[in-house]
Structure formats: structure tokens, C-alpha cells
BAZAZA-272774 format. One line per 8 residues: number of its first residue (from 1); their letters; for each residue x, y, z of N, C-alpha, C. Coordinates in steps of 0.2 Angstrom, whole numbers, plus 2048, in hexadecimal, padded with zeros to 3 digits. Layout:
<markols>
NUM	a	X:Y:Z:X:Y:Z:X:Y:Z; ...
</markols>
This chain:
<markols>
1	xxxxxxxx	8A1:9B8:BF1:89B:9B4:BF7:89E:9B7:BFD; 899:9B8:C02:89B:9BB:C08:89C:9B6:C0C; 8A3:9B8:C0E:8A6:9B2:C13:8A2:9B2:C1A; 89F:9B6:C1C:89B:9B6:C21:894:9B5:C21; 891:9B1:C1E:88A:9B1:C1C:884:9B3:C25; 880:9B6:C23:87D:9B6:C27:877:9B2:C2B; 87C:9AC:C2C:876:9A6:C30:87A:9A6:C36; 879:9A8:C3C:87B:9A6:C43:87A:99F:C44
9	xxxxxxxx	874:99C:C42:874:995:C43:878:991:C41; 87B:992:C3B:87F:98E:C37:888:990:C3B; 887:996:C3C:88E:998:C40:88E:995:C46; 889:994:C4B:889:990:C51:88A:988:C50; 887:985:C4C:888:97F:C4A:890:97D:C48; 891:981:C43:899:97F:C41:89D:982:C45; 89E:985:C49:8A1:988:C4E:8A4:981:C54; 89F:97D:C55:89F:977:C59:8A0:972:C55
17	xxxxxxxx	8A0:971:C4F:8A0:96C:C4C:8A7:969:C4C; 8AA:966:C50:8AF:962:C50:8B0:95B:C4D; 8B6:95A:C4A:8B6:952:C46:8BB:94F:C4A; 8B9:949:C4C:8BE:945:C50:8C0:942:C4A; 8C9:943:C4C:8CF:940:C4A:8D2:93C:C4C; 8D2:938:C51:8D4:933:C54:8D1:932:C5D; 8D4:92D:C60:8D1:92E:C68:8D4:934:C6A; 8CE:938:C6E:8CE:93E:C71:8D3:943:C6C
25	xxxxxxxx	8D2:942:C67:8D4:947:C62:8D0:94B:C5D; 8CF:951:C5C:8CA:955:C57:8CC:95B:C55; 8CA:95C:C4F:8CB:961:C48:8C6:967:C47; 8C7:96C:C48:8C1:971:C46:8C4:975:C40; 8C0:976:C3A:8C1:978:C35:8C2:980:C36; 8C7:983:C31:8C6:98B:C32:8C0:98F:C31; 8C0:994:C35:8BA:998:C35:8BC:99E:C34; 8B8:9A2:C2D:8B9:9A9:C2E:8B6:9AD:C34
33	xxxxxxxx	8BA:9B3:C36:8B7:9B8:C3B:8B7:9BE:C39; 8BD:9C1:C33:8BE:9C6:C32:8C4:9CA:C36; 8C6:9C4:C39:8CC:9C8:C3C:8D2:9C5:C39; 8D9:9C8:C3C:8DF:9C5:C37:8E1:9BF:C3C; 8DF:9BE:C41:8E0:9B8:C44:8D9:9B6:C48; 8DB:9AF:C4A:8D5:9AB:C4C:8D2:9AF:C52; 8CC:9AF:C54:8C8:9B4:C59:8C9:9AE:C5F; 8CA:9B1:C64:8CD:9AE:C6B:8C7:9A9:C6D
41	xxxxxxxx	8C0:9AE:C6D:8BA:9A9:C6F:8B9:9A2:C6C; 8BB:9A1:C64:8BA:99C:C61:8BF:997:C65; 8C5:999:C65:8CA:994:C69:8C7:991:C70; 8C5:996:C74:8C3:993:C7A:8BC:98F:C7A; 8B8:991:C75:8B1:98D:C74:8B3:986:C70; 8B7:986:C6C:8B9:97F:C69:8BD:97A:C6E; 8C1:97D:C71:8C5:97A:C77:8C1:976:C7C; 8BB:97B:C7D:8B7:978:C83:8B3:972:C81
49	xxxxxxxx	8B1:973:C79:8AC:96E:C76:8B1:967:C75; 8B8:968:C73:8BB:961:C73:8BD:95F:C7A; 8BD:962:C7E:8BE:960:C85:8B9:95C:C88; 8B2:95F:C86:8AB:95C:C89:8AA:955:C85; 8AD:955:C7F:8AC:94F:C7B:8AE:949:C7F; 8B3:949:C82:8B7:945:C85:8B4:944:C8D; 8AE:947:C90:8AC:946:C96:8A4:943:C95; 8A4:93F:C9B:89D:93C:C9C:899:941:C9C
57	xxxxxxxx	892:93E:C98:88D:943:C97:888:947:C9D; 88A:943:CA3:888:946:CA9:88B:94A:CAD; 892:94D:CAA:894:952:CAD:895:958:CA8; 895:95E:CAC:896:965:CA8:89C:96A:CAA; 89E:96E:CA6:8A4:971:CA7:8A0:976:CAC; 8A6:976:CB1:8A6:97C:CB6:8AC:982:CB6; 8B1:97F:CB3:8B7:983:CB2:8BC:982:CAD; 8BE:987:CA9:8C2:986:CA3:8C7:98D:CA4
65	xxxxxxxx	8CD:98A:CA3:8D5:98E:CA2:8D7:98E:C9D; 8DA:993:C98:8DC:991:C92:8E2:997:C92; 8E7:995:C90:8ED:999:C8E:8EE:99A:C85; 8ED:99F:C83:8F0:9A0:C7C:8F8:99F:C7C; 8F9:99C:C76:901:99B:C76:904:9A0:C70; 8FF:9A1:C6A:901:9A6:C65:8FB:9A7:C61; 8FB:9AB:C5C:8F5:9AC:C58:8F4:9A7:C54; 8ED:9A5:C53:8EB:99F:C4E:8EA:9A3:C49
73	xxxxxxxx	8EB:99F:C43:8E9:9A0:C3B:8E3:99F:C3A; 8E0:9A3:C36:8DA:9A2:C34:8D8:99F:C2D; 8DC:99B:C2C:8DD:996:C25:8DF:990:C25; 8DF:98E:C2C:8E2:987:C2D:8DD:983:C34; 8DB:97D:C33:8D8:97A:C39:8DB:97A:C3E; 8D9:979:C45:8D9:979:C4B:8DA:972:C4D; 8DE:970:C4F:8DF:968:C52:8DF:969:C5B; 8DA:964:C5E:8DB:964:C65:8DC:95D:C68
81	xxxxxxxx	8E0:95D:C6C:8E4:956:C6E:8E2:956:C75; 8DD:952:C78:8DA:952:C7F:8DC:94C:C84; 8E0:94F:C89:8E2:94A:C8F:8DC:94A:C93; 8DB:943:C96:8D7:941:C9B:8DB:941:CA1; 8DB:945:CA6:8DF:947:CAC:8DC:943:CB1; 8D6:941:CB1:8D2:93F:CB8:8C9:93F:CB5; 8C7:939:CB9:8C0:938:CB6:8BD:935:CC0; 8BA:939:CC2:8B8:937:CC9:8AF:936:CC8
89	xxxxxxxx	8AE:935:CCE:8A5:934:CCF:8A4:93B:CCE; 8A7:941:CD1:8A3:948:CD0:8A6:94B:CCA; 8AD:94B:CCA:8B2:94F:CC6:8B4:94A:CC1; 8B6:94E:CBB:8BA:94C:CB5:8BE:952:CB4; 8C5:951:CB2:8C9:956:CB0:8CD:954:CAA; 8CE:959:CA5:8D0:959:C9E:8D5:95E:C9E; 8DB:95C:C99:8DE:963:C95:8DF:960:C8E; 8E0:966:C89:8E0:966:C83:8E4:96B:C81
97	xxxxxxxx	8E9:969:C7B:8EE:96C:C78:8EB:96E:C71; 8EB:975:C6F:8E8:978:C67:8EE:979:C65; 8EE:975:C5E:8F3:977:C5B:8F0:97A:C54; 8F5:97C:C50:8F4:97C:C47:8FA:97B:C43; 8F8:976:C40:8FF:972:C3B:905:971:C41; 903:96F:C47:907:96C:C4C:90A:972:C51; 909:977:C4F:90C:97D:C52:906:980:C58; 909:97E:C5D:904:981:C64:901:987:C65
105	xxxxxxxx	8F9:987:C65:8F6:98E:C64:8F3:98F:C6B; 8F2:98B:C6F:8EF:98C:C75:8EE:984:C7B; 8EE:985:C80:8EB:980:C85:8E8:981:C8A; 8E3:97C:C8C:8E0:97D:C90:8DE:978:C95; 8DB:979:C9A:8D9:974:CA2:8D2:977:CA2; 8CF:971:CA3:8C6:973:CA4:8C4:96B:CAA; 8C1:96E:CAE:8BD:969:CB2:8B5:968:CB2; 8B3:963:CB3:8AC:962:CB1:8A9:95F:CB8
113	xxxxxxxx	8A3:95F:CB9:8A0:95D:CBE:89A:95A:CBE; 896:956:CC1:891:953:CC2:88C:958:CC7; 887:959:CC3:884:960:CC8:881:95D:CCE; 881:962:CD3:87F:95E:CD9:87C:963:CDE; 877:964:CE4:874:969:CE7:87A:96C:CEC; 878:972:CEE:87D:975:CF2:87B:97B:CF2; 880:980:CFA:87D:987:CFA:87E:98B:CF4; 87B:990:CF3:87A:994:CEF:87D:99C:CF2
121	xxxxxxxx	881:99E:CEF:883:9A7:CF0:886:9A9:CEA; 884:9B0:CE8:887:9B4:CE4:887:9BB:CE5; 88B:9BF:CE0:88A:9C7:CE0:883:9C8:CDC; 880:9CD:CDE:87A:9CE:CDC:87A:9D2:CD5; 876:9D1:CCF:875:9D3:CCA:875:9DB:CC9; 879:9DF:CC6:878:9E7:CC5:871:9E7:CC2; 86E:9ED:CC4:867:9EE:CC1:86A:9F5:CBA; 868:9F0:CB5:869:9F4:CAE:863:9F5:CA9
129	xxxxxxxx	863:9FA:CA5:85D:9FA:CA1:85D:9F3:C9D; 858:9F2:C9C:857:9EA:C98:859:9EB:C90; 85A:9E4:C8E:85D:9E5:C87:858:9E8:C81; 851:9E7:C82:84D:9E8:C7E:84D:9F1:C7D; 84F:9F5:C81:850:9FC:C81:857:9FE:C7E; 85C:9F9:C7D:862:9FC:C7B:864:9FA:C74; 867:9FE:C70:869:9FC:C69:86E:9F6:C68; 86D:9F1:C62:872:9EC:C60:879:9F0:C60
137	xxxxxxxx	87C:9ED:C62:885:9EE:C60:885:9ED:C59; 882:9E9:C56:885:9E8:C4E:881:9F0:C4B; 87B:9F2:C4E:879:9F9:C49:87E:9FF:C4C; 880:A00:C52:886:A04:C54:88B:A05:C4E; 88E:9FE:C4D:895:9FC:C49:892:9FF:C43; 88C:9FC:C3F:88B:9FE:C38:88C:A05:C38; 889:A09:C3C:888:A11:C3B:890:A14:C3C; 894:A10:C3F:89C:A12:C40:8A0:A0F:C3D
145	xxxxxxxx	89F:A0B:C38:8A2:A07:C34:8A8:A0B:C30; 8A6:A0F:C2D:8A9:A15:C28:8B0:A17:C2D; 8AE:A18:C33:8B3:A1B:C37:8B7:A18:C3B; 8B8:A11:C3B:8BB:A0B:C3E:8C1:A0B:C3B; 8C8:A09:C3C:8CC:A06:C3A:8CB:A01:C34; 8CF:9FF:C2F:8CC:9FA:C2B:8CD:9F4:C2D; 8D2:9F2:C32:8D2:9EC:C36:8CE:9E9:C3A; 8CA:9EF:C3C:8C4:9EC:C41:8BE:9EB:C3D
153	xxxxxxxx	8BD:9EE:C37:8B7:9EE:C34:8B3:9E6:C32; 8B8:9E2:C2E:8B7:9DA:C2E:8B3:9D8:C34; 8B5:9D8:C39:8B3:9D3:C40:8AE:9D8:C42; 8AD:9DE:C43:8A8:9E1:C48:8A0:9E2:C42; 8A3:9E2:C3D:89E:9E5:C38:89A:9DE:C34; 89D:9D7:C35:89A:9D2:C32:895:9D0:C35; 890:9CC:C33:88A:9C7:C38:88D:9C6:C3E; 88A:9C7:C43:88C:9C3:C4A:888:9BF:C4D
161	xxxxxxxx	88B:9B9:C4F:887:9B4:C52:882:9B6:C5A; 886:9BB:C5D:885:9BE:C63:882:9C5:C62; 87B:9C5:C64:879:9CD:C64:87B:9CF:C6B; 880:9D5:C6B:880:9D9:C6F:87D:9DF:C70; 87B:9E1:C75:878:9E7:C78:87C:9EA:C7D; 880:9F0:C7C:885:9F5:C80:87F:9F8:C84; 87F:9F9:C8A:87C:9FC:C91:87F:A03:C91; 884:A04:C90:889:A0C:C91:88A:A0C:C8A
169	xxxxxxxx	88A:A13:C88:88C:A16:C81:892:A12:C7F; 892:A0F:C79:898:A0C:C77:89E:A10:C72; 8A3:A10:C76:8A8:A17:C72:8AC:A14:C6D; 8AC:A19:C67:8AF:A17:C62:8B5:A1A:C5F; 8B5:A20:C62:8B9:A26:C61:8C0:A26:C68; 8C4:A2B:C69:8C9:A2C:C6E:8C3:A2B:C75; 8C7:A2A:C7A:8C3:A2A:C80:8C8:A2F:C86; 8C4:A31:C8A:8C7:A33:C90:8C8:A2C:C96
177	xxxxxxxx	8CD:A2C:C9A:8CB:A25:C9F:8C4:A26:CA2; 8C3:A20:CA1:8BD:A20:CA4:8BA:A19:CA8; 8B7:A18:CAE:8B6:A11:CB2:8B6:A0C:CAB; 8B8:A06:CAF:8B9:A01:CAC:8B3:9FC:CAB; 8AE:9FE:CB0:8A9:9FA:CB1:8A4:9FA:CAA; 8A1:9F5:CA6:89D:9F6:CA2:897:9EF:CA1; 892:9F1:C9E:88D:9EC:C9E:88A:9EB:C96; 88B:9E5:C95:888:9E1:C8F:881:9DC:C90
185	xxxxxxxx	87C:9DE:C8C:878:9D8:C8A:87B:9D4:C85; 879:9CD:C87:87B:9C8:C80:877:9C3:C7F; 875:9C1:C7A:873:9BA:C77:874:9B8:C71; 873:9B1:C6F:874:9AE:C69:86F:9B0:C64; 870:9B3:C5D:86A:9B5:C5A:866:9B0:C57; 867:9A9:C58:862:9A4:C57:861:9A0:C5D; 85C:99A:C5E:85C:997:C61:861:991:C61; 862:98F:C67:867:98B:C67:867:983:C6A
193	xxxxxxxx	86A:97E:C69:868:977:C6A:867:978:C72; 863:973:C75:863:973:C7C:867:971:C81; 86D:96D:C7E:872:969:C82:875:96F:C86; 876:96E:C8B:87A:973:C90:882:975:C8F; 885:970:C8C:88B:971:C8B:88C:976:C84; 887:975:C7E:888:97A:C78:887:981:C7D; 881:982:C81:880:98A:C83:888:98C:C86; 88C:987:C8A:892:988:C8D:896:98B:C89
201	xxxxxxxx	897:987:C84:89D:988:C7D:899:98F:C7A; 894:991:C7A:893:996:C76:893:99D:C7A; 892:99B:C81:893:99F:C86:89A:9A2:C86; 8A0:99C:C86:8A6:99E:C88:8A8:9A0:C7F; 8A6:9A0:C7C:8A8:9A4:C74:8A6:9AB:C75; 8A1:9AC:C76:89D:9B4:C79:8A3:9B8:C7E; 8A6:9B3:C82:8A8:9B7:C8A:8AE:9B9:C87; 8B2:9B7:C81:8B8:9BC:C80:8B8:9C2:C7D
209	xxxxxxxx	8B2:9C4:C7B:8B0:9CC:C78:8AF:9CF:C7D; 8B2:9D5:C7C:8B2:9DC:C7F:8B5:9DC:C86; 8B7:9D6:C8A:8BB:9D6:C90:8C1:9D9:C91; 8C5:9D9:C8C:8CA:9DD:C8E:8CA:9E6:C8C; 8C6:9E7:C88:8C3:9EE:C86:8C3:9F0:C8A; 8BE:9EF:C90:8BE:9F3:C96:8C4:9F5:C9B; 8C9:9F2:C99:8CE:9F3:C9C:8D2:9F8:C9A; 8D0:9F9:C94:8D4:9FE:C90:8D1:A06:C92
217	xxxxxxxx	8CB:A07:C95:8C7:A0D:C95:8CA:A10:C9C; 8CC:A0D:CA2:8CF:A11:CA7:8D7:A15:CA3; 8D9:A11:C9F:8E0:A13:C9D:8DF:A1A:C97; 8D9:A1B:C95:8D6:A20:C90:8D8:A1D:C8A; 8D9:A17:C8A:8DC:A14:C82:8D4:A13:C7D; 8D3:A14:C78:8CF:A12:C74:8CF:A0A:C72; 8CA:A07:C71:8CB:A00:C6F:8CD:9FF:C6A; 8CB:A03:C65:8CD:A05:C5D:8D3:A09:C5A
225	xxxxxxxx	8D6:A0C:C5F:8DB:A0F:C5E:8E1:A0B:C59; 8E4:A0C:C54:8E7:A0A:C50:8EE:A09:C52; 8F0:A0C:C58:8F7:A0C:C59:8F6:A05:C5F; 8F0:A01:C61:8F0:9FD:C68:8F0:9F6:C64; 8F5:9F3:C67:8F5:9EB:C65:8F3:9E7:C6C; 8EE:9E3:C6B:8EA:9E0:C6F:8EA:9D8:C6F; 8EA:9D4:C73:8EB:9CC:C72:8E9:9CA:C78; 8E4:9C4:C78:8E3:9C0:C7E:8E8:9BD:C7F
233	xxxxxxxx	8EB:9BB:C87:8EF:9B8:C89:8EC:9B3:C8C; 8E8:9B3:C90:8E4:9AD:C93:8DD:9AE:C94; 8D9:9A9:C96:8D2:9AA:C97:8CF:9A3:C9B; 8CC:9A5:CA1:8CA:9A2:CA4:8C0:9A3:CA5; 8BE:99D:CA5:8B6:99F:CA6:8B3:998:CAB; 8AF:99A:CB1:8AD:995:CB6:8A5:995:CB5; 8A3:991:CB5:89A:98F:CB3:898:98F:CBA; 893:993:CBB:88F:991:CC2:889:98F:CC2
241	xxxxxxxx	885:991:CBD:87E:98E:CBC:87C:98E:CB6; 877:98A:CB5:877:989:CAB:873:991:CAA; 874:990:CA2:870:997:C9F:871:995:C98; 86B:999:C94:86B:998:C8E:86D:99E:C8A; 872:99C:C86:875:9A0:C82:86F:9A5:C7E; 86B:9A2:C7C:865:9A6:C78:860:9A9:C7B; 861:9AA:C82:85E:9AE:C87:862:9B3:C88; 85F:9BA:C89:862:9BF:C8C:867:9BE:C92
249	xxxxxxxx	86E:9C0:C91:873:9BF:C97:875:9C6:C97; 877:9C9:C9F:87B:9CE:C9F:883:9CE:CA1; 887:9D0:C9E:88E:9D0:C9D:890:9D6:CA1; 893:9D5:CA7:895:9DA:CAC:89D:9D9:CAC; 8A2:9E0:CA8:8A7:9DF:CA7:8AA:9E5:CAB; 8B1:9E3:CAE:8B5:9E6:CB2:8BC:9E5:CB0; 8C0:9E9:CB3:8C8:9E8:CB3:8CB:9E9:CBA; 8CE:9E6:CBD:8CF:9E5:CC4:8D7:9E9:CC4
257	xxxxxxxx	8DB:9E8:CBF:8E1:9EB:CBF:8E4:9EC:CB7; 8E8:9F1:CB4:8ED:9F1:CB0:8F4:9F2:CB1; 8F8:9EF:CAD:900:9F2:CAF:902:9EC:CAA; 90A:9ED:CA9:90E:9EB:CA5:90C:9E9:C9E; 908:9EF:C9B:904:9ED:C94:900:9E8:C95; 8FE:9E6:C9A:8F8:9E1:C99:8F2:9E4:C9F; 8EC:9E2:C9C:8E5:9E2:CA0:8E3:9DC:CA2; 8DF:9DC:CA8:8DB:9D8:CAA:8D4:9D8:CAB
265	xxxxxxxx	8D0:9D4:CA6:8C9:9D6:CA6:8C7:9D2:CA9; 8C0:9D2:CAD:8BC:9CF:CB1:8B6:9D0:CAE; 8B1:9CA:CAE:8AA:9CA:CAC:8A5:9C4:CB1; 8A0:9C6:CB3:89B:9C4:CB6:894:9C3:CB0; 893:9BC:CAF:88C:9BC:CAB:887:9B9:CAF; 880:9BE:CAD:87A:9BC:CB1:875:9BA:CAD; 870:9B6:CAF:86B:9B5:CAB:865:9BA:CAD; 861:9BC:CA9:85C:9C1:CAA:859:9BF:CB2
273	xxxxxxxx	857:9BB:CB4:855:9BA:CBA:85A:9BB:CC0; 85F:9BD:CBE:862:9C1:CC4:869:9BA:CC6; 86A:9B4:CC4:86D:9AF:CC7:874:9B0:CC2; 87A:9B0:CC6:87F:9B1:CC2:882:9AB:CC0; 882:9AB:CB9:885:9A3:CB5:88C:9A2:CB5; 890:9A8:CB3:897:9A6:CB2:89A:9AB:CB5; 8A2:9AA:CB5:8A6:9AF:CB6:8AD:9AE:CB3; 8AE:9B3:CB1:8B3:9B6:CAA:8BA:9B7:CAC
281	xxxxxxxx	8BF:9B5:CAC:8C6:9BA:CAC:8CB:9BA:CA6; 8CC:9BF:CA5:8D2:9BE:C9F:8D6:9C4:C9F; 8DE:9C2:C9D:8E3:9C8:C9E:8E5:9C8:C96; 8E5:9CF:C94:8E7:9D1:C8F:8EC:9D5:C8C; 8F0:9D3:C88:8F5:9D9:C85:8F2:9DF:C83; 8F5:9E5:C85:8F2:9EC:C83:8F8:9F1:C82; 8FC:9F0:C7C:902:9F4:C79:900:9F8:C77; 901:A00:C78:902:A05:C73:909:A05:C70
289	xxxxxxxx	907:A06:C69:90D:A06:C64:90F:A0D:C62; 915:A0E:C61:917:A14:C5E:913:A15:C57; 912:A10:C54:910:A12:C4C:909:A0E:C4A; 906:A0F:C47:8FC:A0C:C47:900:A04:C43; 8FA:A01:C46:8FA:9FA:C45:8F5:9F7:C3D; 8F3:9FC:C3A:8EF:9FB:C36:8F1:9F5:C2F; 8ED:9F0:C2F:8EF:9EB:C2C:8F2:9E5:C2F; 8F4:9E5:C35:8F7:9E1:C39:8F3:9DD:C40
297	x	8F5:9D7:C41:8F1:9D4:C46:8F2:9D6:C4C
</markols>
């Protein structure tokens, strides 16, 4: 039986289907991803869903900061314990601890706000070709599957919830040093429920993909290099304006700095009408090892 059924609608629903296990306590069942450890975007999205479940319905997330503590196991449920730090008329603040079998996996803080009017300013969206003119990343990976290291194939060649369209050519082999900035169009492959918090959680899920890879380009390191050890260290997302994850969004990725075997990725996410809807920052490990990592997490 295929552990990754081509059913993005079910995947989106199951991703956010947390079960209450007590007051402000939630559990998420294991989810196959094709990785040997949990995909970081899953932890971010489910942490945000757990936090949102304890907040009044008139408030929406505007910021989430998450630190990863150790790799998650793919065959064990995640438990979320939420602490209610404050509830004001405009803002509510929460913390969550994420564990597996009592062992810490991640912890996060988030702030929620009642929408209100105010001044508007943002950086302009870059002018790039539209998504309809670009090939799906899934088709590019299917064509290159045989050349990928075995540990990368299950994740990248499985049916994906998100349709990614790279604007720049996507590198599969060795690379020379290149500018960090890249652009991807993205959207969910199926219609998504209308509630704004669902779109925020799925956008947080998608935002973990590709953001660290851009930081490797100025270093001339290929993302699929089998001597490369990568791991997300922390993840931050700020929500500026509403957006639908099932409409095309432009993800503009850059890398302000790399040092100490760490890269800092930044991302700006725009609607097609040019509105900046979210800003993302992530720091990740990028360590080049002496021996290959085939079969290792």
C-alpha cells in the first residue's frame, strides 16, 4: 500500500486534525513524509494549530517563533501543551511545548491580534514570470529521480500537498557559488476551508521548504550533496495580511548571512495582487562532513 496516497485534501485535513487530550493539551498522530525524521514545517503548522485552538475566534495569529530542540520521530505522535500567557482586548499570547513520549521536540511562542485598521507600508513584490508559464517542481523531480541520493527520493518524489513552481532553474547537481535570492510560486493543490487560521497554518507548513537551501548557493554547496548535514534550528513567521494558500503566492527567498556552519534564510510571501502577506526567517545547520550521509537523518 502506498504510504503517501495522492490525496492532498485528506493530507491537509489530517495535518491539522489535532485531538484534545485535556485542558489546553492536544495530540497529533504520526504522519508519513518520506523523511527519516519529522518535517519541520509539520511541527510549525501543528504548533500554530494547537496555539490557535486556545485563542478567542476574533483573534488571528500575527507572529510565531519556534525553536527546534531535537529531531522528531516519524512513527510517534506529537503532544502539545499550551500555556496561556495573556489575554487582552487586542492581543493574546501563548506558549506551547511539543514533545514525543515526554521528550522535548520543540517549543514556540505566538501572538494573536483582533484585526484593526492602520497605516500600510511594504516592500514591492518583484516582477517575475507567472506560475502558469513555469513547470511544476514535482515534474522536475520526477525527471531527476534516478540521480537523487536515495535518502532524498521518498520526500521529494512523493505526492505533494503544495504545488511549487521555481522561477529560476532548479539545480540538481554540483553548483558554483550563486546569488542566494530565488523565487518560487506556491499554492495548495486542492481548495482549502475558508477559515483564515487554516490558511495561516498551511502557509506556515509550506514556509519551511526551500528557505535554507538558498543559503547554500553563495557557498557553492549543492542541496543534495550527500556530505551535507542540514537541520532547521529555529523558525519565525510574521503574518501581515490575509491570504489564501489555494491561490498562487510568490515566495521570495534570500540569505543575509552564513557562518559557523549555520545559514540564515529569509523569505517574503506575496499575493498575486502584490500584497505582502508574510515574512519568514529561519536559521539552519549546514555542515559539510568528511564522509557521505546516505541513509542517515
